[in-house]
Gaussian input, Z-matrix of N, CA and C with variables (Angstrom, degrees):
# hf/3-21g

backbone

0 1
 N
 C     1     B1
 C     2     B2     1     A1
 N     3     B3     2     A2     1     D1
 C     4     B4     3     A3     2     D2
 C     5     B5     4     A4     3     D3
 N     6     B6     5     A5     4     D4
 C     7     B7     6     A6     5     D5
 C     8     B8     7     A7     6     D6
 N     9     B9     8     A8     7     D7
 C    10    B10     9     A9     8     D8
 C    11    B11    10    A10     9     D9
 N    12    B12    11    A11    10    D10
 C    13    B13    12    A12    11    D11
 C    14    B14    13    A13    12    D12
 N    15    B15    14    A14    13    D13
 C    16    B16    15    A15    14    D14
 C    17    B17    16    A16    15    D15
 N    18    B18    17    A17    16    D16
 C    19    B19    18    A18    17    D17
 C    20    B20    19    A19    18    D18
 N    21    B21    20    A20    19    D19
 C    22    B22    21    A21    20    D20
 C    23    B23    22    A22    21    D21
 N    24    B24    23    A23    22    D22
 C    25    B25    24    A24    23    D23
 C    26    B26    25    A25    24    D24
 N    27    B27    26    A26    25    D25
 C    28    B28    27    A27    26    D26
 C    29    B29    28    A28    27    D27
 N    30    B30    29    A29    28    D28
 C    31    B31    30    A30    29    D29
 C    32    B32    31    A31    30    D30
 N    33    B33    32    A32    31    D31
 C    34    B34    33    A33    32    D32
 C    35    B35    34    A34    33    D33
 N    36    B36    35    A35    34    D34
 C    37    B37    36    A36    35    D35
 C    38    B38    37    A37    36    D36
 N    39    B39    38    A38    37    D37
 C    40    B40    39    A39    38    D38
 C    41    B41    40    A40    39    D39
 N    42    B42    41    A41    40    D40
 C    43    B43    42    A42    41    D41
 C    44    B44    43    A43    42    D42
 N    45    B45    44    A44    43    D43
 C    46    B46    45    A45    44    D44
 C    47    B47    46    A46    45    D45
 N    48    B48    47    A47    46    D46
 C    49    B49    48    A48    47    D47
 C    50    B50    49    A49    48    D48
 N    51    B51    50    A50    49    D49
 C    52    B52    51    A51    50    D50
 C    53    B53    52    A52    51    D51
 N    54    B54    53    A53    52    D52
 C    55    B55    54    A54    53    D53
 C    56    B56    55    A55    54    D54
 N    57    B57    56    A56    55    D55
 C    58    B58    57    A57    56    D56
 C    59    B59    58    A58    57    D57
 N    60    B60    59    A59    58    D58
 C    61    B61    60    A60    59    D59
 C    62    B62    61    A61    60    D60
 N    63    B63    62    A62    61    D61
 C    64    B64    63    A63    62    D62
 C    65    B65    64    A64    63    D63
 N    66    B66    65    A65    64    D64
 C    67    B67    66    A66    65    D65
 C    68    B68    67    A67    66    D66
 N    69    B69    68    A68    67    D67
 C    70    B70    69    A69    68    D68
 C    71    B71    70    A70    69    D69
 N    72    B72    71    A71    70    D70
 C    73    B73    72    A72    71    D71
 C    74    B74    73    A73    72    D72
 N    75    B75    74    A74    73    D73
 C    76    B76    75    A75    74    D74
 C    77    B77    76    A76    75    D75
 N    78    B78    77    A77    76    D76
 C    79    B79    78    A78    77    D77
 C    80    B80    79    A79    78    D78
 N    81    B81    80    A80    79    D79
 C    82    B82    81    A81    80    D80
 C    83    B83    82    A82    81    D81
 N    84    B84    83    A83    82    D82
 C    85    B85    84    A84    83    D83
 C    86    B86    85    A85    84    D84
 N    87    B87    86    A86    85    D85
 C    88    B88    87    A87    86    D86
 C    89    B89    88    A88    87    D87
 N    90    B90    89    A89    88    D88
 C    91    B91    90    A90    89    D89
 C    92    B92    91    A91    90    D90
 N    93    B93    92    A92    91    D91
 C    94    B94    93    A93    92    D92
 C    95    B95    94    A94    93    D93
 N    96    B96    95    A95    94    D94
 C    97    B97    96    A96    95    D95
 C    98    B98    97    A97    96    D96
 N    99    B99    98    A98    97    D97
 C   100   B100    99    A99    98    D98
 C   101   B101   100   A100    99    D99
 N   102   B102   101   A101   100   D100
 C   103   B103   102   A102   101   D101
 C   104   B104   103   A103   102   D102
 N   105   B105   104   A104   103   D103
 C   106   B106   105   A105   104   D104
 C   107   B107   106   A106   105   D105
 N   108   B108   107   A107   106   D106
 C   109   B109   108   A108   107   D107
 C   110   B110   109   A109   108   D108
 N   111   B111   110   A110   109   D109
 C   112   B112   111   A111   110   D110
 C   113   B113   112   A112   111   D111
 N   114   B114   113   A113   112   D112
 C   115   B115   114   A114   113   D113
 C   116   B116   115   A115   114   D114
 N   117   B117   116   A116   115   D115
 C   118   B118   117   A117   116   D116
 C   119   B119   118   A118   117   D117
 N   120   B120   119   A119   118   D118
 C   121   B121   120   A120   119   D119
 C   122   B122   121   A121   120   D120
 N   123   B123   122   A122   121   D121
 C   124   B124   123   A123   122   D122
 C   125   B125   124   A124   123   D123
 N   126   B126   125   A125   124   D124
 C   127   B127   126   A126   125   D125
 C   128   B128   127   A127   126   D126
 N   129   B129   128   A128   127   D127
 C   130   B130   129   A129   128   D128
 C   131   B131   130   A130   129   D129
 N   132   B132   131   A131   130   D130
 C   133   B133   132   A132   131   D131
 C   134   B134   133   A133   132   D132
 N   135   B135   134   A134   133   D133
 C   136   B136   135   A135   134   D134
 C   137   B137   136   A136   135   D135
 N   138   B138   137   A137   136   D136
 C   139   B139   138   A138   137   D137
 C   140   B140   139   A139   138   D138
 N   141   B141   140   A140   139   D139
 C   142   B142   141   A141   140   D140
 C   143   B143   142   A142   141   D141
 N   144   B144   143   A143   142   D142
 C   145   B145   144   A144   143   D143
 C   146   B146   145   A145   144   D144
 N   147   B147   146   A146   145   D145
 C   148   B148   147   A147   146   D146
 C   149   B149   148   A148   147   D147
 N   150   B150   149   A149   148   D148
 C   151   B151   150   A150   149   D149
 C   152   B152   151   A151   150   D150
 N   153   B153   152   A152   151   D151
 C   154   B154   153   A153   152   D152
 C   155   B155   154   A154   153   D153
 N   156   B156   155   A155   154   D154
 C   157   B157   156   A156   155   D155
 C   158   B158   157   A157   156   D156
 N   159   B159   158   A158   157   D157
 C   160   B160   159   A159   158   D158
 C   161   B161   160   A160   159   D159
 N   162   B162   161   A161   160   D160
 C   163   B163   162   A162   161   D161
 C   164   B164   163   A163   162   D162

   B1=1.4038
   B2=1.5471
   B3=1.2086
   B4=1.5137
   B5=1.5069
   B6=1.3237
   B7=1.4630
   B8=1.5088
   B9=1.3070
   B10=1.4965
   B11=1.5706
   B12=1.4352
   B13=1.4285
   B14=1.5051
   B15=1.3855
   B16=1.4594
   B17=1.4845
   B18=1.2750
   B19=1.4768
   B20=1.5068
   B21=1.3828
   B22=1.3678
   B23=1.5680
   B24=1.3111
   B25=1.5029
   B26=1.4843
   B27=1.3056
   B28=1.4967
   B29=1.5709
   B30=1.2976
   B31=1.5119
   B32=1.4611
   B33=1.3451
   B34=1.4819
   B35=1.5643
   B36=1.2671
   B37=1.4360
   B38=1.6493
   B39=1.2611
   B40=1.5147
   B41=1.5490
   B42=1.4214
   B43=1.5373
   B44=1.4205
   B45=1.3139
   B46=1.4503
   B47=1.5475
   B48=1.3470
   B49=1.4224
   B50=1.5536
   B51=1.3407
   B52=1.4697
   B53=1.6021
   B54=1.2559
   B55=1.4814
   B56=1.4330
   B57=1.3853
   B58=1.4929
   B59=1.5773
   B60=1.2185
   B61=1.5013
   B62=1.4648
   B63=1.3843
   B64=1.5199
   B65=1.4325
   B66=1.3958
   B67=1.4549
   B68=1.4946
   B69=1.3413
   B70=1.4339
   B71=1.6022
   B72=1.3006
   B73=1.4753
   B74=1.5300
   B75=1.3037
   B76=1.4682
   B77=1.5197
   B78=1.2994
   B79=1.5311
   B80=1.5238
   B81=1.3861
   B82=1.5027
   B83=1.4987
   B84=1.2019
   B85=1.4947
   B86=1.5029
   B87=1.3956
   B88=1.4136
   B89=1.4902
   B90=1.2884
   B91=1.4418
   B92=1.5452
   B93=1.2787
   B94=1.5322
   B95=1.5400
   B96=1.2774
   B97=1.4933
   B98=1.5892
   B99=1.2600
   B100=1.5451
   B101=1.4776
   B102=1.3610
   B103=1.5040
   B104=1.5183
   B105=1.3061
   B106=1.5187
   B107=1.4885
   B108=1.3325
   B109=1.5393
   B110=1.6056
   B111=1.3047
   B112=1.4573
   B113=1.5038
   B114=1.2938
   B115=1.5196
   B116=1.4504
   B117=1.3297
   B118=1.4325
   B119=1.4921
   B120=1.3765
   B121=1.4905
   B122=1.5363
   B123=1.3833
   B124=1.3772
   B125=1.6050
   B126=1.2345
   B127=1.5061
   B128=1.5809
   B129=1.2924
   B130=1.5351
   B131=1.4319
   B132=1.3772
   B133=1.4540
   B134=1.4752
   B135=1.3957
   B136=1.4777
   B137=1.5453
   B138=1.3400
   B139=1.4311
   B140=1.5294
   B141=1.3721
   B142=1.4109
   B143=1.5493
   B144=1.4073
   B145=1.4351
   B146=1.5298
   B147=1.3660
   B148=1.5824
   B149=1.4933
   B150=1.2858
   B151=1.5945
   B152=1.5003
   B153=1.3261
   B154=1.4233
   B155=1.5505
   B156=1.3636
   B157=1.4989
   B158=1.6193
   B159=1.2971
   B160=1.4863
   B161=1.5832
   B162=1.2398
   B163=1.4085
   B164=1.5691
   A1=108.69
   A2=113.29
   A3=116.81
   A4=110.08
   A5=115.33
   A6=120.35
   A7=114.49
   A8=113.94
   A9=127.81
   A10=117.59
   A11=112.52
   A12=116.45
   A13=109.12
   A14=119.87
   A15=121.12
   A16=110.29
   A17=121.47
   A18=126.75
   A19=110.10
   A20=120.98
   A21=125.79
   A22=108.03
   A23=113.66
   A24=117.21
   A25=112.89
   A26=116.23
   A27=120.25
   A28=110.83
   A29=119.35
   A30=122.49
   A31=110.66
   A32=117.74
   A33=118.99
   A34=108.73
   A35=118.40
   A36=124.58
   A37=109.85
   A38=118.74
   A39=122.54
   A40=115.97
   A41=108.63
   A42=116.24
   A43=107.13
   A44=119.28
   A45=120.31
   A46=110.85
   A47=115.77
   A48=116.77
   A49=114.31
   A50=112.79
   A51=113.51
   A52=112.40
   A53=116.85
   A54=122.48
   A55=116.46
   A56=117.46
   A57=127.41
   A58=113.16
   A59=121.01
   A60=115.82
   A61=117.52
   A62=116.40
   A63=122.35
   A64=111.87
   A65=123.04
   A66=124.94
   A67=109.38
   A68=115.84
   A69=122.82
   A70=113.62
   A71=110.45
   A72=117.99
   A73=110.05
   A74=118.77
   A75=121.31
   A76=104.07
   A77=114.76
   A78=117.29
   A79=109.38
   A80=110.10
   A81=116.43
   A82=109.15
   A83=115.43
   A84=115.40
   A85=111.35
   A86=116.03
   A87=121.70
   A88=114.05
   A89=119.69
   A90=125.94
   A91=110.96
   A92=115.10
   A93=120.24
   A94=106.37
   A95=117.91
   A96=120.22
   A97=110.11
   A98=114.25
   A99=117.43
   A100=102.82
   A101=125.91
   A102=122.11
   A103=105.40
   A104=120.54
   A105=122.99
   A106=109.88
   A107=117.35
   A108=121.45
   A109=105.57
   A110=119.10
   A111=118.79
   A112=108.84
   A113=120.49
   A114=121.83
   A115=113.82
   A116=119.60
   A117=123.53
   A118=112.37
   A119=116.20
   A120=120.20
   A121=111.09
   A122=118.23
   A123=127.63
   A124=108.12
   A125=116.60
   A126=123.02
   A127=109.61
   A128=118.03
   A129=123.96
   A130=112.02
   A131=115.47
   A132=120.76
   A133=107.53
   A134=114.57
   A135=116.38
   A136=109.36
   A137=115.03
   A138=120.63
   A139=108.60
   A140=119.40
   A141=117.54
   A142=115.55
   A143=113.96
   A144=118.43
   A145=110.92
   A146=115.16
   A147=113.01
   A148=111.12
   A149=114.98
   A150=116.94
   A151=112.52
   A152=120.93
   A153=123.31
   A154=115.01
   A155=111.71
   A156=119.51
   A157=108.81
   A158=114.24
   A159=125.38
   A160=108.77
   A161=119.54
   A162=120.55
   A163=108.47
   D1=140.75
   D2=177.62
   D3=-103.09
   D4=136.69
   D5=178.62
   D6=-61.98
   D7=-24.76
   D8=174.14
   D9=73.22
   D10=-50.34
   D11=-178.63
   D12=-168.40
   D13=150.11
   D14=-176.27
   D15=-53.88
   D16=-44.45
   D17=-173.38
   D18=-58.68
   D19=-32.56
   D20=-174.85
   D21=-61.22
   D22=-37.79
   D23=179.42
   D24=-68.99
   D25=-28.71
   D26=-177.13
   D27=-89.53
   D28=-41.60
   D29=-177.42
   D30=-81.33
   D31=-45.73
   D32=-169.98
   D33=-111.11
   D34=35.69
   D35=-176.65
   D36=-57.86
   D37=-45.43
   D38=178.51
   D39=-58.02
   D40=-42.09
   D41=-177.98
   D42=-76.77
   D43=-34.56
   D44=-177.65
   D45=-70.51
   D46=-37.41
   D47=-179.52
   D48=-77.64
   D49=-19.23
   D50=172.35
   D51=-73.36
   D52=-23.96
   D53=173.64
   D54=-72.13
   D55=-32.43
   D56=-171.72
   D57=-49.39
   D58=-36.19
   D59=175.59
   D60=-63.76
   D61=-17.61
   D62=179.13
   D63=-99.13
   D64=1.21
   D65=-172.89
   D66=-97.94
   D67=124.58
   D68=176.35
   D69=-90.36
   D70=-36.81
   D71=177.72
   D72=-132.64
   D73=128.27
   D74=177.29
   D75=-114.72
   D76=134.11
   D77=176.67
   D78=-140.25
   D79=154.04
   D80=173.94
   D81=-173.04
   D82=172.71
   D83=177.47
   D84=-85.40
   D85=-177.16
   D86=-173.54
   D87=-59.28
   D88=-40.98
   D89=-178.26
   D90=-69.81
   D91=-38.50
   D92=177.68
   D93=-68.01
   D94=-45.74
   D95=-174.69
   D96=-64.45
   D97=-35.52
   D98=-178.45
   D99=-74.32
   D100=-40.81
   D101=-176.02
   D102=-68.30
   D103=-40.17
   D104=-178.91
   D105=-63.45
   D106=-43.37
   D107=-178.28
   D108=-66.48
   D109=-42.65
   D110=-178.08
   D111=-64.58
   D112=-42.09
   D113=179.80
   D114=-66.06
   D115=-30.39
   D116=-179.80
   D117=-96.50
   D118=6.35
   D119=173.35
   D120=59.03
   D121=52.49
   D122=176.45
   D123=-75.54
   D124=-20.93
   D125=176.62
   D126=63.51
   D127=30.23
   D128=174.19
   D129=-149.12
   D130=153.28
   D131=173.97
   D132=-118.79
   D133=12.34
   D134=177.84
   D135=-81.84
   D136=118.73
   D137=-172.11
   D138=-62.42
   D139=-42.35
   D140=-178.63
   D141=-61.43
   D142=-37.48
   D143=176.71
   D144=-68.79
   D145=-36.81
   D146=178.12
   D147=-67.22
   D148=-34.61
   D149=179.29
   D150=-66.82
   D151=-27.91
   D152=-179.35
   D153=-109.81
   D154=12.78
   D155=-177.54
   D156=-60.17
   D157=127.41
   D158=171.85
   D159=-105.77
   D160=129.53
   D161=176.82
   D162=-94.38

């Protein structure tokens, strides 16, 4: 699944998270990853940490 755009993480958070159990690979650019991490309260802006984040 592609994060698509930073605003998707903000506006469609509920719908996006409903799809996560079905996602094997999640990808996006740096801006999208930061927006996703912020929306999910990862409490980091380190892209390496975001990429390997385990919930």
